[in-house]
N, C-alpha and C positions, 0 to 999 in steps of 0.2 A: 823588550820587558813589555812594553805596552801595545804590543801587537799581538799577545797571547789574549786568550777569550777570558774573559771574564763573567762565569757563570754562577748564577744562585740552585742551590739543590737543595729540594725539601723530601724528606724521609719521615712517611706516617703508617709501614708496614705492620707495625705490632703496637708495642704501648712507649716508644721514644718519638717526640716531636722533634725532630733533626731539622737543622737549618745551616747549610754550608756555603761559603763562599769561596771557590778557588778562581785563581787568575793561572792560565796553563797547568802547571802541575805544582802552582804554589797554594798552600794555604792561608786566605785571608783572615776567616772566622767560619767556627763549627761551636752552633748553639745548641741546646741541646736542653727541651723540656718532657721530664719523664714521669710515667703515672704509675712506675711500679709500686710506689707503696700501697697504691688504690688497688692493687691487686693482691698484695699479698696473702690478706685476710683471708680470700678464696683458693689461695695457692696455688695461681694460675692467672692466665692474661683473660678477661670479661671483655669480650667482643664490643659491647655497646659501652663499658665505660671506659674502653681505651677511645673508642670515637669522641666522643663527648669532650675528653680530655684533650685528644688534639685538635678542636673544633675549636676550646678556648685557650692555647696555648699559640694557635697557629701565629696570631696577626704580633704578638710582644715578641715571638723568639724571632720572626723576620724581621722586626725593627731590631733586635738586639743583633744580629747579625751581620747587618746593614751597618750599624753604630762601630762595634768590634771591627769589623775590615774598611771601616774609615768608607765608603764608596757610597755613592747617589746609588736607588734605584734605577733610576733613567740612565747610568753607566754600561748597565750588564750588558753582556751580549747576547744572552738567553736564561730562561727559566728551564731547570731539569727538574722530573720528579719520580720517586717509584712509582710505575704502572704496576706492578705487580712481581713476584707473586709477593701475599700478605691475607692479610683480614682485609674482606672486601670492602666492609662499614668502616675500617680505617684507612685503607689506601683510598675511598672516594674522597675523605676530606683532603687529602694532601692534591689528590689531580684537580680535585676544585678548585682548590685555593691557587694551585700553578697556572693554572689556566686560566683565573682573572684575572693575577696580576702580570700573567704574559700581554694577554688581552687589553689591559686597561694599557700601559707601560707599549705597548707593540712591539714586543720582542717576540723572537721564534720558542716554541714552547719544544721539549724533549723530553718523553714519555720513556723510562730507562729500566732495564728488569735488576733488580732487588741482589741477584747472585753474580751479576757483572757485576757491580757496583761494589759489591765488597773485594772483588779481585783489583778494581782499577784504582782502589784508594791507595794501595800499596805506592801511587805514583807519585801522591805527596809526600811520602818517606822517602824511600830510595830512588826517586827516579823512574823514566820511562821504563814501562814493560817490557821485561827480552820476548821475541816473539818466535818459535812460539812460548807461553806461560803453562805449565802446570799449575793447579791452583788446588788444594785441598779445602774447602768450605765446609766448617762445620759451628753452626748454630742451634738454636732454641729449636728450630724447625727442618732444619736442613744437615746431610753429610753428603757432603757430595764429592767426585774427584772430576774436574774439568780440564779440559783441554784449549788455549786458546791462542791460534796464531793470528788475532785482531780482536780487542776487546770490545770495538764496535757493531762488528758484523759476523764473527766466526766462534763460537762459543762451542766446544761440542762436551756431550756428559761422556763419563767414560766409566761410571759409577755410582751407585747412589745410594742412602739408606732403602731397605726393602721396607721395614716396620719403623721404630721408635730414630729419631733424629738424635746424638748424644749430649744435646740441651735436654731433651726432654728427658732419658736416663737420670742426668743428675739431678733435673728438679726431683724425679719420684724416688729415689733412693734419699735425698736430704730431705722428703718428706716420712721417709717411711724411720728415718733415723731421729726425724723431730728438730731438724736443725733451721726448719723454715724456707722461703721463696725468695729470691731464685734459688739455686740449688747449687749452681755453677763457683760462684765464689767462696763460696763457705764451704763448700767439701772441699776444694783447694786447699782452704786454711786448715783443716784438720789434718788433711793429705800430707801434708809438710813434718806432722808430729808423728806419722805411724809408719808400718812399716810393711811397701808394697808389696813383700812378697809373702806376707802374713797368712793369706788364702787364696786359695788358685780358685780364681773365678773363671769361668769359658771365658775365651775369646770366640767369638762369633764369625760364624764366613772362612774359615782359615784353613778349612780342609781342602787336600789336592782335588776334591770335585767340585769346590765353591766357587762361586765368580769371583773372578780376581779384583773386582773393584769395588762388588758391592760392599754395604755394611748390614748389620743386624744388631742393634741393642737390646731385642726385647725379651731375650731369652738370660743376657746378664743382667736384665733388671730383674726378671723373675728369681734369678737363682741369688740373688744377694739380698733380695726380699724375703726369701724362704729361711737363708742362714738368718735372718736377725731373727724371722718369726719363731726360729728352732732354739734359737739361745731365751729369747724371752720365755717360752712355753717352759723350756727346764729348768727357768725360774734364776739364769744364768747373767749378769752384765755383759751387757753388749759393747765390744771393745772400737768406739766410733772412728777413734781415729785410723784404726786398725784397717775396718771396712771401708772408710773411706779413701786409703792409702791402695789399696789392694781391688778397688771397684775402678777408680780413676787409672791405674797403672792398664788394668783389662781396658780400656777404652782408648785409652791413645796409643797403648801398643799395637793395636789392633788398626788406628787411624795412621801412625807412624810407615809403620810397616806396609801397610797397601800404597800409600804414596811417593814411598821410595820407591817400589817395585813398581809402579806405573812409569814414572823416569826412567827409570832403568830401560824397561819393556820401549818406551816410544822416544828414546835416544834424546832425554828433557835434560841440560844440566841446570835447570834454576827449580825451587819450589817455593809456591808464594801460599803460603795460610794463611784464610782468613776467616771472616765468622765469629760472634760474641767467644765463642770454646776457645777461638785461636788465643785469648786472655789468658786461659789456664797455663800457670806455670810451668806443670810439668810436660804436657803438650808440647810447651816451646825446648823445653830442656832436650827432652828423648829426640825431638826431630832434629835439634843440632846436631846432637851426638851420631843421631845414625846418616844424615845427610853430610856429615864431614866423613864418614866410614864410607860412604858411598861417590865421595867427591861431585856432590854437587851443592850449588850455593843455595843457601834458605833466606828467602825474605819474608820479615813477618812485621807488618806494620803496629807500632805501640798499642796497647790494649784499648784506649781509647779509640780510634781510629777501626777497632775489631768489631768491637760493639755498634748497631746500629747507630749512622750517624749523617747527619746532612752530607757533611764534604766527601761521603764516596758518590753522593748521587752529582754531584757538582762537578768531582773529579769527569766522572764518565760522561757528564755534561758536555763539562770541555773539551773532550776527547771528541764527542759527537762535533763537537763547532770546527774543530780543529783538523779535522778529517773530510769536512765537509759534508757530514751525512745529512740526507732529509730530515729536515723537523717534522712534528706530530701535528696530525690534523687537530682542531677544534672539537672534532668528535671522538676524541681519546679517550678511552674508559679503562676504571680501573680494572683489572683484571686478575683475581686470588688465584689465580691457577698459571701464570703468563709462564709456559716453556722458558728455560735456560735459553735454550738454541736462538730464541729473541733478545738479543742484547736490548734491543730499544724499538719501540713500536710507531714506525714510520707513518707517514700520511697516508689517506687513501684520495685517490685519486676520482673515484668513484664513490658517492654517498652510497652505500649500502643501505635497504628499507629498515634492517632490524635497528639501525643507531637511530633513523627519524623517529620511528614508534617508541625506544624507549626513551627518546628528545621529548618527546610528546607526554609522554608518563610523568616525567620527570617535572614539568614545567607546568602541567595543567593541574 
């Protein structure tokens, strides 16, 4: 037990300040401070508000995580942090904090990928990931199908959203229905009392000539909004529960259908689902049903581990240490569009000119 790496992870890609502590694949602490209420009145996440909230929450959240885990900072084997993708200003707060702690404690620093972390978190719930792992990641900013033979070094995108991510569609439809923000949990709640077959909304990119693993939710979003507007224009009541259920069904039908197809095509018998929308009860139920029918084993972390959290970053950091991956260098920078093909950002052996210049700008 004691020889498993003890790693602290920091996640600030959006509006949650997450700090997790993991020993190997065992979760010791998962502390989260959320600024979601501060964004609700804007109907979406405001980057500057998020960055400020991260700044204020960072130190107390780290202290709470250490206390929850019953470990001392000097016992850590490394500090992991989300280096991207995400909101640039928000990521910068996490990366700066991670550097400061790692430097002060003399510990290695690991800048890791937000999406790879969403996959790796499942190790905390269901043990080591099978290799290869097929992952369907569905969140506010991303919907992607990823195939990973090694979560620390090899993540291959098979398909992704070409327009709006599933989470964005949930937020938009919740706004049109006046249900507030964020849209995912509230639509899930109303949909439970509605009929998923009440309204035939379109299934994006499911035609024979469409890309097999890509997703599109922008047409669905427009179709639902138009349907609601037409009812209102005619002075009729909008059946919120049926609209919620039918819209949700259109999203999860496409997500699960494509994920199962990818598993079959690639000969993979496991499917992992992660990201904030993986907390959706209908997505979990339909995925279970379709995986069972196809002989695929489904792995979905509990809802609290699906939404953004520090534990997932710590989990991937611990895997980096366990597999002896190179630590990041001190000139690690936040990259808002870090590609999923980079599970982590290793050290640079040379100091490139760009980093030197940007450093001077930061500190002078």
